[in-house]
N, C-alpha and C positions, 0 to 999 in steps of 0.2 A: 504494500499500499503504499509506503513512503516513496519508494522509486518513482509510482506513479504519481507521487503530488509532488515529488521534483518535478519529473517530466514537463506538466502542467504549468508549472511557475515558470521554469527557462522557455517554452515555446510564450504564451503569453509575452514574455521580456521582451522577445524575438519582436513581435508584431508590433512593439517600438508606437504604438500609440495610446495616451489619455484616454479613457471612455467615458463617455455620457449616458444618458441615462436613456435616449431615445429611443433602443430598441428592446430596450426591456419593460418600458412605461407601456401598457396598454391603453388603448388609443382607436377609435373608430376613424373610419374613413366619410366622408362627404360626400358621398356621390349616391344616386339615386338609385342605379343600378347595382352600387353593391350594397346599399340596403334592401333593395329587393332579393337577391341573392343570397343575401344573411337572413330573412326571412322564410327563403325557398326551402333553406337546409335545415332554419328548426322547424318545420312541417314534418320535412323526413326525420329529424332526430326525435320527436316526439312520438311518429308515427310508428319506429322501431323500439323505441323505450329500452328495457333491458333485454331484448332479443337480438343486439347486435353483434356478432363476435368480434368486427374488425373495424375499426376507422383508421380515415387516410386524411392527415392532415397535414395540408400544405396550402402552394398556391396556383398560379394557372399551370404549373407542371401535373399536379392533383389533377386539378378540376379539370385535365385535358382527358382523365377516363373516361368521360363521359363523353367528348368527342373521339379524336383519334384513337385512341383505346378503349374505344365502348364495347366493340368486338370482344378483344383481350379481356376485359373486365368480365362480362358476362360467361366468359369460359375458366376463369380462375379463381375470382373475385364473391360475386354475384352468388356463386352456393354457398359461403362461408358467412353470409349474412352481414356481409361489408357495408359501411357508408361512407360517400366520398366527400368528407368536408373542405376540399380548395377552391380558393378563392381568386381569380387573377389577379394578380399587380399586388397582394398582401405580402405584407413584409412580417416580420417576429410581434414587433408592437399590436399589430391589429388580428394576428391569431391569438395572442394572450388576449386581446380586449373579447374576441369571440368566445373564448374557452372561461372567458367571468361572465358572460350572458348569455349563459342556455346552451349556448353549442355541444357541449358535454353532460347538459344537466338529464338525470332518468337515464342516462346511458350505463351499462356495465363491461363494456368490452372485455373482450382476452389479450387483445392488438392495437397496437394503436403504429401504425406505419407513419413516421413523420420525414419528411422530406421539405425544409423549410430554408431561407437566406440568402437566396440569390437575389430577391428585390434590393433587401440591404444594400447589395452593393451596385445594384446596375442604375439605379433609377435616380432621380433628383437626390441632392443632399444626400449623397452614398454616406454610409456605414462607415467606419475602421472595420479591421479585422477582427479587432480583442472586441469592437461593439457588436460585430455577427456573431461572434461568440456567446458573451454574452447573449444577447436576443433566444438564439437556439436554445441552449442551456436554461433559460427562461421557462420558455418553452416545453423542455422536456419535464423539469421539474414542475411545475403545474399541471400535470398529465399524472405526474407520480401522486403528486398532494390529492388532487381533487378526484383517481380511478385509481386505489388503492390497491384492486387488483389486477391491475393492467399489467401487461407486458409489452415497452417501449422498444419499438425495430425504429433505430436513428439509421439514418441511411447519409451517407456524405450530400454535400450540395452538390449536386452533377456541373461537371463540368463546360462552360459555354464559349464560343467563338469558335470560328472554322481551327483555329491553329494557337497555338500555345501563345500565351499572352499575359500579360502583368496581373490582370484580375482572375485567369485561374491561377495564378500563383498565391493569390491571397485565397482565393479558395483554397489551394493544397494546405494553405498555412492551418486555416478555422478545423478543415476537417482530420489534419493530426493533431491537433489540441482537442475533439472533441473525441476523438477515440482514445486516447490518455487518460482524458476525464472520465470514460465510463468503462474504461477497460475492468473493473474490478467491481462493478456495478449489477449485481443479479436481477434488477429489473428493468437491466438496457440491457440492448446486443445491439453497438454501432456496427452497422453493415457499408461494407464500401462497395459500390456497383459502378461507377460512375464511368469508369477504366474499360468496362465493355460498350462503352459507347466511344472509345477514342481505337484509330487505328495505328500502327506500327509506328508510324510518321509522327505521328501526335496528333493528327489532322480528325477533326469528326466528319463523318458520311454522310453526305446531304441526304440518302435514305434512311437516316436514321432519325436525324435533328436536321429538318429544312430548310429552319431560321439560324439552324446551329444555337439555340438553345430550346426550343420546343420539342416536343418526340412526336414521330410519328406511329403509324398500327406498328410500325418493325421495333421502331424503339419502345414501344408500350411492352411489346409481346419480350420482348429483353429484361425489362424491370420485372414484369411478371415474373418470367422462367426463376431469375435469381434470388428472389425472395419465397416464391408461393412454398416451400419445403418449410423455411423459416415460421411463415405467419401460419403453417399446419401444428406444429411442433408445440406451437405457443396457445393455440384454444383448447380451451380448458375443457373440464367435464360436464357432459349433457346431464339432462335430469335424470334421479335416479329415485326409483322404485325400490322400495326393502322389505323383501320377505322373510328377513333374517328369525322373525317372533311369527313367521304363519306355521306355527308348529303341525299343524292339521297335513299340508299340503309334504311335509318332510317325511321319509322312509328310513329307518334304519336297515340296512341290507346285511351287515353283520358288524359284528361287537363282541370284542374278547377281552375280556379283564386282564389291565396288563400287558398286552399283546399289541403291536403295532400292527396295523391292518391299512395298506398303503395302495397308493398308484391303480387305479380300479381302468379297466377296459372294457366295455360294451358293444356287445352286437344284438340288431333286432332281427330275427330268423321273418322268413317269407309268409307265415302267416298274421303277421304283422300285431302281433301280443306275446310273441315268447322274446323274450330278452336273456342271453346269459351275461353275466357276468362275472371276471376273473383278476385279482389281484394278489398281490404277493403279501407274504406276513413278513412285512422289515419295510425297512425305507429303500424301497428300488427293486431291492433284490429279497430272496429269501422264497420260501415253498411256496408256488401258488394254490390259491382256492379257487374253487368256481361256484358260481351259484345259479339257480335259475329262476325266473317268473315268467309265467304264463299268463298273466293278465296285466302287460303293459307295463310293469314294475312298482304293481300296491302291495303285493307278497310276494315271499321269496321262499326259496327252498332251502332245505339243511345243505352245508356244505357236501356238494358230489364228487365220487370218483375220480380221480386224476391220472395220467401218467409219471409211475415212479421218477423221469428225469424232470419233471416239474420242479422238483423239491431242488434240483442247482439251478434255477434260476438267476440269474447273475443283476437282471436289469430289469425296466418296467416291461411288462407283458404288453401286447397289442394284437387283438383280435379283428379278422376281416372276414365277410362274407364274398365270395367271390366265383364263378362259375367260369367254364372252359369253352373251347368255339363249338362243341355240341349240345350244350345247355347244362353239362353237368355240374350241381352247385357244389360247393365246399366253405369248411369255415376253416381257416389259416389264422394259428396263433405264433406271432415270434418274440424271443426273447434276446437281448443282445448284449455286448461288448464282446469279447473274441473269445470263439467265431460266433456272429448271428446264427441262431439256431431258430427254428421253424416245426410245430407239431400242426397235424392234418386229423380234421374231423373228416368224414363221408357221410355222416347221420346225424348231423345238426348236433352234434355235441355231446353227443351219448358216450362213444367212443372214442380216444383221439393216438396217434401214434405217437412215438416217443419224441424228445425233440432232438432234431439232427442238424449238422452246420447247413447252410443254405450256400455255403462258396468257403474260401480261404480267407475272409478278409470280416471286421468287427465293427462296431461301432456304439455309437450312445443311443439311447433311445429309439432304438431300431426297430418297428419301424413305426414311426411317429404319424405317417398317415400314407394314403394308399388312394391312387384314382384310377379310374377303366379310363385306358386310351383306345381299345378296339376290343372286336368280339374276342374273348378269353386271354385279352392285352391288359396289363397291369403296369404302373410304377409305382414303387413306395420308395421314401424317404428317408434319411437319417440324419444323423450328423457326427462329426468325430473332432478332437485336438489334438490329433497325432496318437495317440496313446494303442491305439485300437484297430484300424483301419490293417496295418499291417503288424500289429501283436508287437510292437517296438516298447511299450510302457511306459515313452516319454513324452508327455507332453509338451505341445511347440506354442502356444501359448495364442495359435492360431485355429480359429474355426471354421468348417467348412461342409458344407452343406453335399451331399453324394445322394443320387438315385438308383436306382435298379430295376429291372424291366424281366415281366414273365411274357412268355408267349402260348404258355400251355394252363392256362387258369388258375397260375399261383404255383402249381408243383414245382419249378424251376426257377432259379432266378440267375439275370447276368450278373458281370463284375460289373463294379460299381463306377459311376461315373460321377463327374464334378457342378453341379448346377448351378452354386452360388458361393460366396466367400466376397468379404470385407475385413481388410486388415486392422481398422482402426477399431472394431468392435467384433463382439462375439454373437454370431447369429447362430442359434439351432433352434429346436426343436418346430421343425415344419410344420404349421397345420395348414390345410389345403380347401379350396372348398371353390367350383366350377362358377361361372357366371349363368344367370337363370336360361340362356339359350343352348346352353354348352361349349361355346365358342372361344371362352376366354377361362384360366385357372388365376385364382388367388394365391400365393403363398406368403404365411403369415408368421412371422420367428420373432423369439422370443431374442433380448439381447442381453448375456449375459455377464458385460462388464461393468453393465451399470449404471455409464456414463451418455447412454441415450436411450432414446424409446424404443418400443419395437419398432421391426421394420416391417416390410411386405416388398414383393415384388409378384411380376405377371409371365404369364407363357399364353402365346398365340397359338401355340402346337402342340396339343395336349402333353407339353410338360416338357417337352423337347430340349428347346432352351428358354432361358428364363433372362426377364430384366434386370438391369443393378436394382439391387433393394434398398429403398429410401424410407426414411423414419413414418412412422405413422405418428397419429394425434395419440394426447396424452390419454384420450378414454379407450384405446385400443392398447394400451401398454400393459405387457403382462404376460404370464408362463403359460406355455402349453394350451394355444390357442383350437379350440377344436368348433367346427361350425354345422350346423344343417338348418335348414329353410322350412318353415312352417307350411300348412297346405295354401296358404293365399301371399306366399312367396317373400316373406317379409325374412330376413336373416338373425338368426340369432348364435352367437359367437361366446363359447362358455369358458374362462380361465382366470388363472390366478392375477389377482390385482397389485400390481408391480409399482406403480406410480410412486413417488416420492411424496407429492403432493395431493394425491388422491386421500378423502375422505376414508375410504374401503380400503385402505393398504393393507393388504395380507388375507385380504379375504376371497372367498368366492363368489364371483360376479358373471354375469351376461351382458354382453352389449348387443340390443337391437338396434335394424340401420338394414339397408340396402348393399348392392355391391357395387352399385354405382358410388355411394357414399365412398366404398374402400376407394377404390377408382380414382375420385376427386377429391380424396383426402378428409371428407365430411364426417365431422360429430357422429353424425347416429340422431336417431331419434331419442332411444332413452336407452338406461343402464337399469339392471336388476340384480341387486344387492341378495343371492342365492342361501349366505348362511355365513355368518360371524364365527371366522376361526380366531381362536384364545390363542394362538400360535402367531408371532407377528410374522411366521410368512407359511409355513410347512403346510399345503394345504392344494388342491384345487388340480389334479392331473384328470379333468374328466373326460367321461363318454360322452354323447350324443345321442339320441333319437327323436325321429316323429314318428308318431303314432299315427294309423289312418283317420282319426280324428281331427287330427291336426293339433292336438298333446304334445307339445316336447316333454320327454323323461330325459333328464341328466344326472350323471351319477358320481361323484368325485369320493376320495378320502380328508378329512381335516381333525384338525382338533376341536372337535362338537361342544366339548364338557373342560372345562377349566380344571387342569392339574391331571386329567385321564389321559391316556393312547388314545390318539386318531385311531377312526373308524369310520367303517362305508355309508356314505347317506342317499340316498336320493330323492329328487324335486321333480313334480311334475309342475308343469308353465303352458297355460296358455295364452298366448300373447293377447288376443282379442279382449281378456280381460283388464289389461292396461293401458290399452292405444289411446283410451278419452279421457287417462287421468293426471 
């Protein structure tokens, strides 16, 4: 912190101009059109109220989202419930007046995108660089004070002029000072995007800034792409419905005094009412236990006979229903680490083969999900950190997502192929869901370094290739995402909540939204707190099934009673009960 204070002092000294209060004293503009524009914006603010997630604060360059940037705005920011508070010609003092006179009253946005200051340089009675700096800082601090839950995405003052000039030099000084000022501020992210508008020779392309100040549609597209991920990541949590105390809908599937029961996997059989649930006696590894429900998860059998080799399971189990090209169906169950092994049932889980290796490779949480890629063809996914893929036993601190393929209805599997990796984070435990028309898959990924939100990537070729993973918003940040559609096409994703700012951190939750929400980074419709975990994190590797009547049944483990060992719980949810709440 001390170093940054020194940097700020030095930069301020270098600016070499005594400041006045002109840039920091709120003042309106005595122009009819400005008064009208201010009133129009006030109507917009009043109509949104606390539903607005994002506000853009600035001058004509910001107002231009309604002109040259309108198509880009509709694509990127309208879905995020954004308000444009830009007014052409405004300086920092005019923005301060608007912020003090209604333009943020009643709002509770998650993000404020601020780009202001160029008019302080360029109009009559130009301010000094230090005055501009103080004006921008005043705007940021005003937003922080009036909107205590907002995160300010402070952009650099954009470059202006066809080629480098003295004003650009002053702008650069202010931008450097702003970066130093907010380097350690958790509520402000300074983001420099002006360099995207400048060519290698220092010039500005006419197609980006036609007048070398205001942006074209191409320029707004550059702006949007440069900040959209940061904006999405700061959008907070959607409204939440709490079912944690709704005990009538909670079913105890299995509980044993003093015994850790964890990490269940479920499969719904073809009759639409029989559910098989398998889980270990231990955290991940341990004797696998199997139970069956024949009434959609309302009542459960005693523990059923399983193969001897299931006592040697080293990882969380994963069960799937598959069929070969001739229509012969079977259940397959995976247990991973080295080697990944599989057990097969040809009679809907009555009897099982022993666990046997599917190849000379291993992995973690395999197979965390599986998709059908053709008749009798499947792709399954897992991750590894270097220890088990080749049985080296040495962690590399790099996480990789792998896929394996089957062309014979899940009986045999190919060697692994790499599908996703980001060396800056620890991506793992992929959970997949298809778009409603089946043309695209989304892969949701746990981020195990805990430095960023959970990630998502997409495939348009049935899982063969994948886009670069990017962060999701806070509402979807968690571990072990498992997804299903209800009968009306609503997407239900169950997971362990891990976002540090979440009011349900460490609990078993579900997110309700659409596939389009995933694609566009939108916050979705709402979240459901399924159960209150009495442990700080240990819960919620869920199984999810949609029953024929549209009811969703989901099951997982957790510390549901304080001081007691974790056990297996199921919950029934009908989304139509909550859509209007």
